[in-house]
Structure formats: C-alpha cells, structure tokens
C-alpha positions in Angstrom: 76.6 -248.7 123.2 80.6 -249.1 122.7 79.8 -251.1 119.5 77.6 -248.2 118.2 80.2 -245.4 119.2 82.7 -247.3 117.2 80.7 -248.1 114.2 79.8 -244.0 114.1 83.7 -243.3 114.1 84.4 -245.9 111.4 81.0 -244.3 109.2 82.6 -240.9 109.6 85.9 -242.1 108.2 84.5 -244.0 105.6 82.3 -241.0 104.6 85.3 -238.9 104.3 86.7 -240.9 101.4 85.9 -239.1 98.1 85.3 -242.3 95.9 82.4 -242.8 93.1 79.8 -245.2 94.3 79.5 -247.9 92.1 78.6 -250.9 94.2 77.1 -253.0 91.7 80.0 -253.2 89.8 82.1 -254.6 92.8 81.9 -258.4 93.1 83.9 -259.8 96.2 85.6 -263.3 95.7 83.9 -265.9 97.4 83.2 -269.7 97.5 79.3 -270.1 96.9 77.2 -273.5 97.3 75.4 -272.0 94.2 77.8 -270.4 91.9 76.6 -267.5 89.9 79.3 -267.9 87.3 79.2 -271.8 87.3 75.8 -272.4 85.8 74.0 -271.5 88.8 71.1 -274.0 90.1 70.3 -275.2 86.8 73.9 -277.3 86.6 73.4 -278.9 90.0 71.7 -282.6 89.9 69.9 -282.0 93.0 67.1 -279.9 95.0 68.5 -276.5 95.4 66.4 -273.6 97.2 67.7 -270.0 97.5 66.0 -267.5 100.1 66.6 -264.2 98.2 67.0 -260.5 99.5 63.8 -259.8 98.5 62.2 -263.0 100.2 64.2 -262.1 103.2 62.7 -258.7 103.2 59.3 -260.0 102.6 58.8 -262.5 105.4 61.0 -260.3 108.1 62.3 -263.4 109.8 62.9 -263.3 113.6 66.0 -265.4 112.9 67.9 -267.7 110.1 66.2 -270.7 111.1 62.6 -268.7 110.9 63.8 -267.7 107.4 64.5 -271.4 106.6 60.8 -272.3 107.1 60.2 -271.3 103.7 62.3 -273.8 102.5 60.9 -277.4 101.7 62.3 -280.2 103.3 63.8 -278.2 106.2 62.2 -278.6 109.7 63.6 -275.9 112.2 62.6 -276.3 115.9 62.6 -273.1 118.2 64.4 -273.5 121.3 64.9 -269.9 123.1 62.6 -268.0 120.6 65.3 -266.2 118.7 67.1 -268.8 116.8 70.4 -268.1 118.4 71.1 -271.8 119.1 70.0 -273.2 115.9 68.1 -276.5 115.6 67.8 -277.6 111.9 66.9 -280.8 110.3 66.6 -281.7 106.8 64.3 -284.3 105.2 63.5 -286.0 108.2 66.8 -286.1 110.2 66.5 -284.8 113.9 67.0 -281.1 114.3 68.9 -281.3 117.4 71.7 -278.6 117.4 71.9 -279.0 113.5 74.3 -282.0 113.9 73.4 -283.5 110.5 73.7 -280.4 108.3 76.7 -278.6 107.3 76.3 -274.9 107.8 78.2 -272.3 106.1 78.6 -268.6 105.9 80.4 -267.3 102.5 81.5 -270.9 102.1 83.4 -271.3 105.6 81.9 -273.5 108.2 80.4 -271.8 111.1 79.7 -274.9 113.3 82.2 -274.7 116.2 84.0 -277.8 115.0 83.6 -280.5 112.3 85.1 -283.7 113.7 85.1 -282.9 117.5 81.5 -281.8 118.4 79.9 -280.2 115.5 76.6 -279.3 117.5 75.6 -275.6 116.6 76.0 -272.9 119.1 76.1 -270.0 116.9 74.1 -268.4 114.2 74.6 -265.0 112.8 72.2 -262.4 113.2 69.6 -262.4 110.3 70.0 -258.9 109.8 73.4 -259.0 108.3 72.3 -261.9 105.8 71.5 -261.2 102.5 70.5 -264.7 101.1 70.4 -268.3 101.9 71.6 -271.2 99.7 70.3 -274.8 100.6 71.6 -277.7 98.5 70.4 -281.2 99.0 72.1 -282.9 96.0 75.0 -285.0 95.2 77.4 -282.0 94.8 77.1 -281.3 98.4 80.2 -283.9 99.0 82.3 -281.0 97.5 82.1 -279.0 101.1 82.9 -281.4 103.9 81.6 -283.9 106.5 78.0 -283.9 108.0 76.1 -283.4 104.8 73.9 -286.3 105.5 70.8 -283.9 105.2 72.4 -281.2 103.0 74.5 -277.9 103.0 73.2 -274.6 104.2 75.1 -271.7 103.1 74.4 -268.0 104.7 75.7 -265.1 102.1 76.7 -262.1 104.3 75.9 -258.5 103.1 78.5 -256.6 101.3 78.0 -253.3 102.8 79.2 -251.0 99.6 76.5 -248.3 100.2 77.4 -244.7 101.5 75.4 -245.6 104.8 72.3 -247.1 106.1 70.9 -246.9 109.7 68.1 -249.4 110.5 66.1 -249.4 114.0 63.4 -251.6 115.3 61.3 -252.3 118.4 58.9 -254.7 119.3 57.2 -257.0 122.0 59.0 -258.1 125.2 61.0 -255.3 125.1 62.9 -256.0 121.9 64.7 -253.2 120.4 67.5 -253.3 117.5 70.1 -251.0 116.1 72.1 -251.7 112.6 74.5 -249.2 111.2 76.0 -250.2 107.7 78.6 -247.9 105.9 80.9 -248.5 102.9 82.1 -247.1 99.9 83.6 -248.7 96.5 85.4 -247.6 93.4 85.2 -249.1 90.1 88.3 -247.0 88.9 90.6 -248.6 91.8 88.7 -252.0 91.9 88.0 -251.9 95.6 85.5 -251.6 97.9 84.4 -252.4 101.5 82.6 -251.5 104.6 81.2 -252.3 108.1 77.9 -253.5 109.7 77.1 -253.2 113.1 74.3 -254.6 115.3 73.3 -254.2 118.7 70.1 -255.7 119.9 68.6 -257.0 123.2 64.9 -258.2 124.6 63.5 -259.6 127.8 62.3 -262.6 125.9 58.5 -263.9 125.5 59.3 -266.4 128.5 61.2 -263.5 130.5 64.6 -265.3 128.8 66.2 -262.2 127.3 69.1 -261.7 125.6 71.8 -259.0 124.7 73.7 -259.3 121.5 76.3 -257.4 119.5 77.4 -258.2 116.1 80.3 -256.6 113.9 81.1 -257.2 110.3 83.9 -255.7 108.3 84.0 -257.0 104.9 86.0 -255.8 101.7 87.9 -256.4 98.5 90.3 -255.3 96.1 91.3 -256.2 92.4 94.8 -257.2 91.9 95.4 -256.3 88.2 93.3 -257.6 85.6 93.1 -261.3 86.8 93.2 -261.8 90.5 90.7 -260.5 93.3 91.2 -260.6 96.9 88.5 -260.4 99.7 88.7 -260.2 103.5 85.8 -260.5 106.1 86.0 -260.1 109.8 83.4 -260.8 112.3 82.9 -260.6 116.0 79.8 -261.6 117.8 78.8 -261.8 121.6 75.6 -263.1 123.1 74.1 -263.3 126.6 71.1 -265.4 126.5 69.1 -266.4 129.6 68.1 -269.6 128.5 68.4 -273.2 129.9 68.2 -276.9 129.1 65.2 -277.0 131.6 62.1 -276.4 130.0 58.3 -276.4 131.4 56.6 -279.1 133.1 53.3 -280.1 132.3 51.2 -278.0 134.6 53.7 -274.9 134.1 52.8 -275.0 130.4 49.1 -275.1 130.9 48.9 -272.2 133.4 52.3 -270.3 133.1 53.4 -270.9 129.5 55.5 -267.8 129.8 57.6 -268.6 133.0 61.5 -269.0 132.7 61.9 -271.9 134.8 65.5 -271.3 135.4 66.0 -267.8 135.6 69.5 -268.1 136.8 70.8 -269.9 133.9 72.6 -268.3 131.0 74.0 -269.3 127.6 77.3 -266.8 126.9 78.9 -266.8 123.5 81.7 -265.0 122.1 82.8 -265.4 118.6 85.3 -263.8 116.3 86.3 -265.0 112.7 88.2 -264.0 109.8 88.1 -265.2 106.1 90.3 -264.4 103.4 89.4 -264.9 99.8 91.6 -265.2 96.7 90.4 -265.8 93.1 92.8 -266.1 90.0 91.6 -266.1 86.5 94.5 -268.3 84.9 92.9 -268.0 81.3 89.4 -267.7 79.9 88.3 -271.2 81.1 90.1 -271.8 84.1 90.3 -270.2 87.6 91.6 -270.8 91.1 89.5 -269.9 94.1 91.2 -270.3 97.7 89.6 -269.8 101.2 91.7 -269.2 104.2 89.3 -269.3 107.3 89.7 -269.0 111.1 87.3 -269.0 113.9 87.3 -269.0 117.7 84.3 -269.4 119.7 83.7 -269.2 123.6 80.7 -270.9 124.8 80.2 -270.9 128.3 76.6 -272.6 129.8 76.0 -272.0 133.4 73.2 -274.0 134.7 71.7 -274.5 138.2 71.5 -278.1 139.2 68.2 -279.9 139.3 67.0 -281.6 142.6 63.5 -282.9 141.5 60.9 -282.7 138.8 57.3 -283.1 138.9 54.2 -282.0 137.1 54.1 -278.9 138.9 57.6 -277.4 138.2 61.4 -278.0 138.8 63.3 -277.5 142.0 67.1 -276.8 142.2 69.7 -277.5 144.6 70.0 -274.9 147.4 72.9 -272.7 147.4 74.7 -271.8 150.4 75.6 -275.4 151.9 78.4 -277.5 150.9 76.6 -279.0 148.1 77.4 -277.6 144.6 74.3 -275.8 143.1 75.6 -274.5 140.1 77.8 -276.1 137.1 79.3 -274.4 134.2 79.8 -276.4 131.0 82.4 -274.1 129.2 83.9 -274.9 126.1 86.6 -273.2 123.6 86.8 -273.9 119.9 89.4 -272.8 117.3 89.1 -273.7 113.9 91.7 -273.0 110.8 91.2 -274.1 107.3 92.5 -273.7 103.9 90.1 -274.6 101.0 91.5 -274.3 97.5 89.7 -275.4 94.3 90.6 -275.2 90.5 87.7 -274.6 87.8 88.2 -275.5 84.3 86.2 -275.8 81.2 87.3 -277.8 78.2 86.4 -280.1 75.6 87.7 -283.8 75.0 86.3 -286.4 72.6 83.8 -283.7 71.6 82.3 -283.4 74.8 82.2 -280.2 76.9 83.6 -280.7 80.6 83.4 -278.7 83.7 85.9 -280.0 86.2 86.4 -278.8 89.7 89.2 -280.3 91.6 89.5 -279.4 95.3 91.8 -279.8 98.4 91.0 -278.6 101.8 93.4 -278.9 104.9 91.5 -278.4 108.4 92.4 -278.2 111.9 90.4 -277.6 115.2 91.0 -277.9 118.8 88.1 -277.9 121.6 88.7 -277.2 125.3 86.0 -278.7 127.4 85.7 -277.6 131.1 83.3 -278.5 133.9 83.3 -276.1 136.8 81.2 -276.3 139.7 80.3 -274.1 142.6 78.1 -273.5 145.8 78.6 -269.8 146.1 75.3 -268.8 144.9 72.8 -269.1 141.7 74.6 -266.6 139.7 78.1 -268.0 140.3 80.2 -267.7 137.0 83.4 -269.4 138.4 84.0 -272.5 140.5 86.3 -275.9 141.2 87.2 -277.6 138.0 85.9 -281.0 138.1 86.5 -281.9 134.5 88.9 -280.6 132.0 89.7 -282.3 128.3 91.8 -280.9 125.6 90.7 -282.4 122.3 92.4 -282.0 118.8 91.3 -283.1 115.3 93.1 -282.7 112.1 91.9 -283.4 108.5 92.9 -283.5 104.8 90.2 -283.7 101.9 90.6 -284.2 98.5 87.7 -284.0 95.9 87.2 -284.3 92.2 83.9 -283.6 90.3 83.5 -283.4 86.6 80.2 -282.4 84.8 80.2 -284.1 81.3 77.7 -282.0 79.1 77.0 -284.4 76.4 74.5 -282.1 74.7 73.2 -278.7 75.4 70.5 -280.4 77.4 71.8 -283.1 79.1 74.7 -283.5 81.6 76.0 -286.1 84.2 78.0 -285.2 87.0 80.2 -287.8 88.9 82.2 -286.9 92.0 84.1 -288.1 94.7 85.5 -287.0 98.2 88.2 -288.5 100.3 88.4 -287.3 103.9 91.0 -288.5 106.3 90.9 -287.4 109.8 92.6 -288.0 113.1 90.7 -287.2 116.6 92.7 -287.1 119.8 91.1 -286.8 123.0 93.4 -285.8 126.5 92.0 -285.6 130.0 94.1 -283.0 131.4 93.0 -284.2 135.1 94.6 -287.5 135.0 96.7 -287.2 131.8 94.7 -290.0 130.0 95.0 -289.5 126.2 93.6 -291.8 123.3 93.6 -291.4 119.4 91.4 -292.4 116.5 91.9 -292.3 112.8 89.7 -292.8 110.0 89.2 -292.3 106.1 85.8 -291.8 104.6 85.7 -292.2 100.8 82.4 -290.5 99.8 81.1 -290.8 96.1 78.1 -289.3 94.4 76.7 -289.1 90.8 74.0 -287.1 89.3 72.3 -285.9 85.9 70.4 -283.2 84.7 68.1 -283.0 81.4 66.7 -280.2 80.2 63.6 -281.8 78.8 61.7 -278.6 77.8 62.8 -274.9 78.2 60.3 -274.8 81.1 60.9 -277.7 82.8 64.3 -279.9 84.0 64.7 -283.0 85.4 67.4 -284.1 87.7 68.4 -287.1 89.6 71.4 -288.0 92.1 73.0 -291.0 94.0 75.2 -289.8 96.8 76.6 -290.6 100.3 76.6 -288.6 103.2 78.7 -289.0 106.3 79.0 -287.5 109.9 82.2 -288.4 111.8 81.8 -289.7 115.4 81.9 -286.9 118.0 85.0 -287.1 120.3 83.1 -288.2 123.2 81.9 -291.4 121.1 85.0 -291.9 118.9 87.4 -292.1 122.0 86.3 -293.5 125.6 87.0 -291.4 128.7 89.5 -293.9 129.4 91.5 -293.2 126.3 90.1 -296.4 124.5 89.7 -296.0 120.6 86.1 -297.3 120.1 87.1 -298.3 116.4 84.1 -296.3 114.7 83.5 -295.6 111.4 81.6 -292.3 110.4 77.8 -292.5 110.2 76.6 -292.7 106.9 73.7 -292.4 104.4 72.7 -293.4 101.0 70.7 -290.8 99.5 68.6 -291.1 96.3 66.4 -288.2 94.7 64.5 -287.5 91.5 63.1 -284.2 90.9 62.1 -281.6 88.5 62.1 -277.7 88.4 61.2 -274.9 85.9 58.9 -272.1 85.1 56.3 -271.4 82.5 54.5 -268.0 82.2 53.4 -267.2 85.7 54.3 -270.3 87.2 57.5 -271.5 89.1 57.9 -275.1 90.5 60.1 -277.5 91.7 59.2 -281.3 93.4 61.5 -283.9 94.4 61.1 -287.4 96.0 63.9 -288.8 98.1 65.2 -291.7 100.0 67.7 -291.6 102.6 68.8 -295.1 104.1 70.7 -293.9 107.3 73.0 -296.6 108.4 76.2 -296.8 110.9 74.4 -294.7 113.2 76.4 -294.8 116.7 74.9 -297.0 119.6 75.8 -298.1 123.0 76.8 -301.7 123.3 79.1 -303.3 126.1 81.7 -305.1 124.0 85.2 -306.4 125.3 88.3 -304.4 125.6 86.6 -301.1 126.7 84.6 -301.0 123.4 81.3 -299.3 124.8 79.9 -298.1 121.4 79.4 -299.5 117.9 78.4 -298.7 114.5 74.9 -300.5 114.6 71.9 -297.9 114.1 69.7 -297.8 111.2 66.9 -295.7 109.9 65.1 -295.1 106.8 63.5 -291.9 105.4 61.6 -291.5 102.4 59.1 -288.8 101.3 58.6 -285.8 98.9 58.9 -282.1 98.9 57.9 -279.6 96.5 57.3 -275.8 96.1 54.8 -273.8 94.0 54.6 -270.1 92.9 51.8 -268.2 90.6 52.0 -264.7 89.8 48.0 -263.8 89.7 48.5 -260.4 88.4 51.8 -257.8 88.3 50.7 -256.9 92.2 49.3 -260.2 93.3 51.2 -263.5 93.9 51.1 -267.0 95.9 53.6 -269.3 96.9 53.4 -272.6 98.9 55.9 -275.5 99.6 55.1 -278.7 101.4 57.4 -281.7 102.7 55.7 -285.0 103.1 57.8 -287.9 104.8 55.3 -291.0 105.4 58.4 -293.1 106.1 60.9 -292.0 108.9 61.5 -295.1 111.1 64.1 -297.3 112.9 65.4 -300.5 111.0 67.4 -301.7 113.9 70.5 -301.4 115.9 69.3 -300.3 119.2 68.2 -296.7 118.0 64.8 -297.6 118.7 62.1 -300.2 118.6 62.1 -301.6 114.7 59.3 -299.6 112.7 58.8 -296.7 115.3 59.0 -293.2 114.1 62.3 -291.4 114.2 61.6 -288.5 117.1 61.1 -285.0 115.5 60.1 -285.8 112.1 56.6 -284.7 111.5 54.9 -286.4 108.5 53.9 -283.1 107.0 55.2 -279.5 107.2 53.5 -276.7 104.7 54.3 -273.1 104.2 51.7 -271.0 102.1 51.6 -267.2 101.4 49.9 -264.4 99.6 52.1 -261.4 98.4 51.0 -258.0 97.3 53.3 -255.4 95.9 52.7 -252.2 94.4 54.0 -248.3 94.4 56.2 -249.1 97.1 54.1 -251.3 99.4 54.4 -254.7 100.3 52.5 -257.1 102.0 52.8 -260.7 102.8 50.6 -263.2 104.9 51.7 -266.8 105.3 50.6 -269.6 107.2 53.3 -272.2 108.6 51.8 -275.8 109.5 53.6 -278.8 111.6 51.9 -282.1 111.9 52.3 -284.1 115.1 55.5 -285.7 116.0 56.9 -287.8 118.6 59.7 -286.8 121.3 61.2 -290.0 122.1 62.1 -293.3 120.1 59.5 -295.2 121.9 56.9 -293.1 120.2 55.2 -292.2 123.9 51.9 -290.6 123.1 51.0 -290.0 126.9 52.9 -287.0 128.3 55.2 -287.8 131.1 55.2 -285.9 134.6 58.4 -284.1 133.6 57.2 -283.2 130.1 60.1 -284.7 128.2 58.0 -287.6 126.7 54.6 -287.6 124.9 53.2 -286.6 121.6 54.0 -283.2 120.3 50.5 -282.0 118.9 50.5 -280.3 115.4 50.1 -276.6 115.2 49.6 -273.8 112.8 50.8 -270.2 112.8 50.2 -267.0 110.9 52.4 -264.2 110.2 51.8 -260.8 108.6 54.5 -258.6 107.4 54.5 -255.2 105.6 57.0 -252.8 103.9 56.5 -249.3 102.8 58.9 -247.1 100.8 57.5 -243.7 100.6 60.6 -242.4 99.0 63.9 -244.0 97.5 66.1 -243.5 101.0 63.4 -244.4 103.5 61.7 -247.7 104.3 59.2 -248.6 106.9 58.3 -252.1 107.9 56.5 -254.2 110.5 55.5 -257.7 111.1 53.2 -259.7 113.5 54.0 -263.2 114.2 51.8 -266.0 115.5 48.9 -263.5 114.3 46.1 -265.9 116.2 48.1 -266.0 119.5 48.6 -270.1 119.0 49.8 -271.9 122.1 51.9 -274.7 121.1 54.4 -276.9 121.9 57.9 -276.5 119.8 59.6 -279.3 121.4 60.3 -281.4 124.4 63.9 -281.6 124.4 66.5 -281.2 126.0 64.6 -281.3 129.4 60.8 -280.4 129.3 58.3 -278.2 127.1 59.5 -275.5 125.1 56.6 -273.6 124.0 56.6 -271.6 120.7 56.4 -267.8 121.0 53.1 -266.1 121.7 52.1 -263.4 119.6 54.7 -260.7 119.2 55.5 -257.8 116.6 58.0 -255.7 115.5 58.0 -252.1 113.9 61.2 -250.6 112.3 62.6 -248.0 109.7 65.6 -247.9 107.7 67.3 -244.7 106.2 69.8 -244.8 103.6 72.6 -241.9 103.2 73.7 -241.1 99.7 
C-alpha cells in the first residue's frame, strides 16, 4: 500500500507536465543482445529467439521462466510456483539456480554475482518486462562469463504513456495491482516514467508471497548525437518457501501441503543503470553502461531432524538445541561496460567491428545465524561469517566480415581476468585465487535464398569456479580453472509466405567441471568432470488465415551423458535433462479478441547422477515421470483504452512432479486461473 501511495503521487505529478505524447519517437539508449540497429537476429551466427510483447500478452505467463517455455532449447523448472527463484537450463544443462546461463536485464547482469556465487535468487516480475531475447550462438562471448548455455536478456518496459492501471485476481488468493505513468516530448528529446507493482498470494501449497516492485526509467537527448538513459529499480519479496519438499506419501495424499510453514525466503534488491550513447559519425558509435545492484537474501529454515516416506520432522524449539538457521547473504555489484561499434570498408570488404571493455567488481557477505528461540526466529547467534570479493576486467573484439551481401563470417575473442578473495571473519583466515580465460569463437551466416538463412558457429563458453570451490575454508587456493564447454551448432531460419521456421543441431562438449578429489597440499577439488550434450531444436509457425495461426517448438537431446571425472558413472544421463520438450499452440485473433490454447510436454528425467529409477524414501531420488499441461488464455479489447484478459493454467488439473531438488518432491501447480483488466488514461 505504501508503494501504491507513492506511485499515485508520482502519477499525479507526471500528469501535470504539459508535454505532447509521442512515445513511439523516443528510443532510450541500451545495450541489447539482439540490437535493432546492428542487423538484428539475421546478423547473429547462432540460434536467436525473441519472445515479443505480443507473445507475452498472448501466453500471459505466470513468471519469466514460464514465458521461456515457448523458447526451443530452454528447460525451466518450477520450484515455489511463481518463478521468483528461477531454475533455467539451456540445451541439457542443469536448470538448478540457472548457474550455467548468463541472465541480463537491459544488458546488465541480474544474477547476484558472476564470480563469487552466480546462483539466481532474483527474477523481475513478468509484468514489467516487455520482451525476452535468448542467444545461443558464438556472439554470446560479448557479454561475460557463465555463457555455457547461452544468454538471456530481459527487456524492461519503457513507461512513456500517460497512465495505465492494471489489476488481476486469481486462484489461491492471488492479486496484483500495477500502475504505470509517464510522459515524453519529441521537441525536448526527453521522456520517462514509473511502473509500480504490488502483488500477493497464498500459494497453491500454502507457500504464499508478498511482493512489491518499482521501476523508474527515463532518458534525454543531449544535442544531436548523444543520448542518456537512467533506470532505477527496487524489489522486495517475502516467500513462504523452503528447501524441504514433500515426501512420497505426502505427495500422494496431500500434494498441496507446505511441509515447512515456518521457512521464509526474504529478498530485497535495489539497482540502477546509466546508459550513454554517442554517435561519433555516421558509421561509428560508442555505447557505455554503468550498472550497480545490491541484493539482500535471507533464507530462514527450520533444522530437519528426520525424514521418512510419511513426512519431515523438525528439531523442536524451546530447548538448548538450535532449531532455526538463517543463511543470509548480501551482494553488491558494480560494473562499467563500454563498447565501440564501427562500420567501414577495407580491401573491398564491408566490416562491422565491435570492441569492448568491462570493469566489474562484486562483494558477498555470507553469514550463518542459528537460534533456539522459536520456529519464527529471525535473529540468532552468528556461527559463520565470510566476506568475499571479486574483481574482473574483460576485453573483447568481434569483427563481422561481409564478403557479399549474402555471406558473412564473424570471429571474436574475449579475454577475462579475475581475482577472487575469500575471508573468514570468525578466525581471520584469508585466501586468494587468480585466473585468466581466453574465450574464442567464430560463426558464419549465409542468406542462401530470401526465404532461408543458414548459420553455424563454434565457440567456447566458460563459468568461473564459485568462491566456495575456488578457495577452501582453510584459505587454500584450489588452483581451479574455469569450467569450459566447446559448443558447435548448425542451423537455419527464415520465412516463406505463411510459414516461419528455425532449426538447429548442436553439440556441447562440457569439460573441466569441478569435482571433489583428495589431493596433497590441502587441494580437495579439481577440474576433471566431463559431459557431452548433443541434440536438435526447432520452431515452426503457420498462419492458416488472417485470424488463425499455429506454432510449435521442440527440443530433442538424445545424448546428455557423463564422460568421466567423478561427476557420475560414465554413460549415465545428466540429471534434469529430459530427452524431449515440446510446446504447441493454436492462436485466434480478430476484432480485438485473442485466444490461445497451448500444450507443454516434458519427457521423463532422472533426479540424480546414478540414474536411480526407484523412488527413495525421502523423495529426493527416483525417476521424474513425463507430464503434459494445457493452458488457455484470452484477451479482449472492447475499446481502445480498455483490455480484459484471463488465463487458466494446467487446464486438465494434471498432478505431476516438477523436481526432487533440493530436498524432496516439488509438485507442479494444480489448475489455477487469473482474471484481469487494464485501463489506459490519455
């Protein structure tokens, strides 16, 4: 309610500014994965997918990872039911905490850290994101580490309309209010606005949340050749979720039970981005991004005493024994990313060159607090306290040689040097690790016909060792290199008459993975793990008539196996890697009415590296059966300024297991619905 009051005041203030509304004329500077002004997807020698604003409205996703399910190659696993703690994998990589995918918002990293602990603990609310870019090609090396699977970039809304109010209600006490207001002036070359969201729900497993989010965004033209953009965000979320899932009998008899009702995941994030763009001359421009974010993540959980098929029991509170533990982390990230784009001709060949430098700094405070005061205790005795630090500098160069109008080759290289420091504040022990990675890549595009383009790329992805692996608790440098993957892909894309299509075959040789191994000199970890991922992905769309259309995508990964190095038995399948995922839908759109019915299928998958098929007593091991869900959404605009919409998810009320990690069975959401309306003020 406090955020809504602030929003109302700002909307009133913005409404009092007398400026002509010309939002479509204002473009705020930004760094995009698929740049509208640098040739777009056709210039990228790799698989590229964009979830457009129209598709976002059509599918009405519950979260951003829900929206990513329509992208081939992506496996998004639900955990708490609302996507606030994202688990996203690409091309057979484990989706656990999205650690092998680089996630950006408007070109800036949103994972809490890149070199200390890159597990995802935050995802922007889907309501304030206008589109999603997914890049899986060699040009992903332009954006940083953790690009083994690819790069995902969320494009935030630019609130330049007079004002929009949106409200939604739904199952399990779900409610959301969104207020958006802004203004723009072509004459003054400026524009900006605010987006405020407040939302809460009880949760389909009585694991409710309460979330507030504010986005302030604006920009101004400085003369004829410079533009400056600013974005501020603040996000708070309290989620009644836990690492503890259901046990087998609980899933059978009480699948909507919350087995740990006292556990809470508390997050608070603030960020700002400053974008500057300078057009030096007709063929050359400089883009610079200054980004900063701070994330506080406190995870309070009851201590587990025993686990049986029937359920979980917790340590009793009130005695001398600890019964509640808080795993509390604070992250600070600051970076400067500057890149120069230039077009020129040399030796009769057109060239498009990008040269970039990024300076990056981050810190992480990692505290463990324990209490015996009661199940809802949120303070306690500090039993662990670390302060970690990382600094990195990256240089990269990419040049696109346009040998003809149809054929181009794009080589590139990134050099990333980083230092990690781990310090135990309890005993003063400190350790340091240094590393440098050279990441090359090369790709090509060939416009064979106006209707079809072929592309191919070979590139190396890398993920730095997390601080907990890179430096032992005794402060010993484990001498670890980054985890690496050699990626190869071949693909085609295009459109012809009513058809649109894309397809790609890929091979990911993932080596250098970190495994436990007792060695001399205090070295307990080494780079020895290997796995191989091979498969194909594709998408197809067909416009049957002006009103009816169909679309489908599929990802088939027949090979996702361990090759050695103690990660798992050689030949066993990598956990959480379904062989087949598909999404197919039918869309109808006419006279302001839209309807979309889609089906999402995930084949069976293993939950552990031993490929255990029989379910364990605690539910953490065993085959995860295949499942299919149906969603149906409708949108109706009876007049220009009013929009009504609704969605029913899991239409057939399918009961299924989403995952068995971290500790037990996490069911998929039962049948649920949302209804809403949006009204625009002019």
